[in-house]
DOZAKOL-718901 format. One record per residue (C-alpha): residue number from 1; x, y, z; residue in one letter. Coordinates in Angstrom, 2 decimals. Layout:
   resi         X         Y         Z   resn
    NUM         X         Y         Z      A
...
This chain:
   resi         X         Y         Z   resn
      1    118.62    114.66    226.99      M
      2    117.09    111.68    228.78      I
      3    115.90    113.77    231.75      W
      4    113.73    115.97    229.54      S
      5    112.20    112.87    227.93      E
      6    111.24    111.66    231.39      L
      7    109.83    115.06    232.33      G
      8    112.40    115.75    235.04      V
      9    114.33    118.98    235.23      S
     10    118.04    119.11    236.00      G
     11    117.56    120.58    239.46      G
     12    115.08    117.90    240.46      T
     13    117.40    115.20    239.15      A
     14    120.28    116.64    241.16      L
     15    118.21    116.68    244.35      I
     16    117.05    113.09    243.79      V
     17    120.59    111.87    243.12      L
     18    121.92    113.65    246.21      C
     19    119.17    112.16    248.36      A
     20    119.87    108.71    246.94      L
     21    123.58    109.12    247.67      Y
     22    122.96    109.95    251.32      F
     23    120.44    107.14    251.79      V
     24    122.89    104.57    250.40      V
     25    125.73    106.07    252.46      K
     26    123.60    105.86    255.62      W
     27    122.60    102.25    254.92      A
     28    126.19    101.12    254.26      V
     29    127.45    102.91    257.36      R
     30    124.81    101.29    259.57      N
     31    125.54     97.89    258.07      G
     32    129.24     98.23    258.77      I
     33    128.59     99.40    262.32      M
     34    126.24     96.47    262.96      E
     35    128.76     93.98    261.59      A
     36    131.50     95.50    263.74      H
     37    129.34     95.23    266.85      E
     38    128.63     91.58    266.07      R
     39    132.31     90.83    265.58      I
     40    133.29     92.71    268.73      A
     41    130.67     90.88    270.80      A
     42    131.55     87.59    269.10      E
     43    127.90     86.92    268.33      K
     44    127.28     84.26    265.78      K
     45    124.58     84.46    263.17      G
     46    121.96     81.79    262.73      W
     47    123.97     80.10    259.96      F
     48    127.13     79.88    262.06      Q
     49    125.15     78.57    265.03      Q
     50    123.52     75.88    262.89      A
     51    126.87     74.83    261.43      C
     52    128.42     74.81    264.89      G
     53    125.71     72.53    266.23      Q
     54    125.87     70.30    263.20      L
     55    129.64     69.84    263.28      F
     56    130.29     70.05    267.02      S
     57    132.32     67.29    268.64      E
     58    129.88     67.01    271.54      E
     59    127.10     65.76    269.26      N
     60    128.75     63.62    266.57      P
     61    126.60     62.75    263.57      P
     62    125.13     59.26    263.69      E
C-alpha cells in the first residue's frame, strides 16, 4: 500500500486525515461567518469601493 511505502502507519494516517478535515472545516466555517458579517453590515471590499468610485455619477470620467 502507498502508506507503507511512505513509512506511515494506518493509525498515523487516520489521525492526520482527521486533523486535516477539522482544519479545513474550521477555515471554511470562519470564512462563511466573515462573509456573512460583511454582507450584514453592508461593508464593501476594496474592489467594490474602487469600482464604485470609478463609476460613480458624482465624479464622471473625463
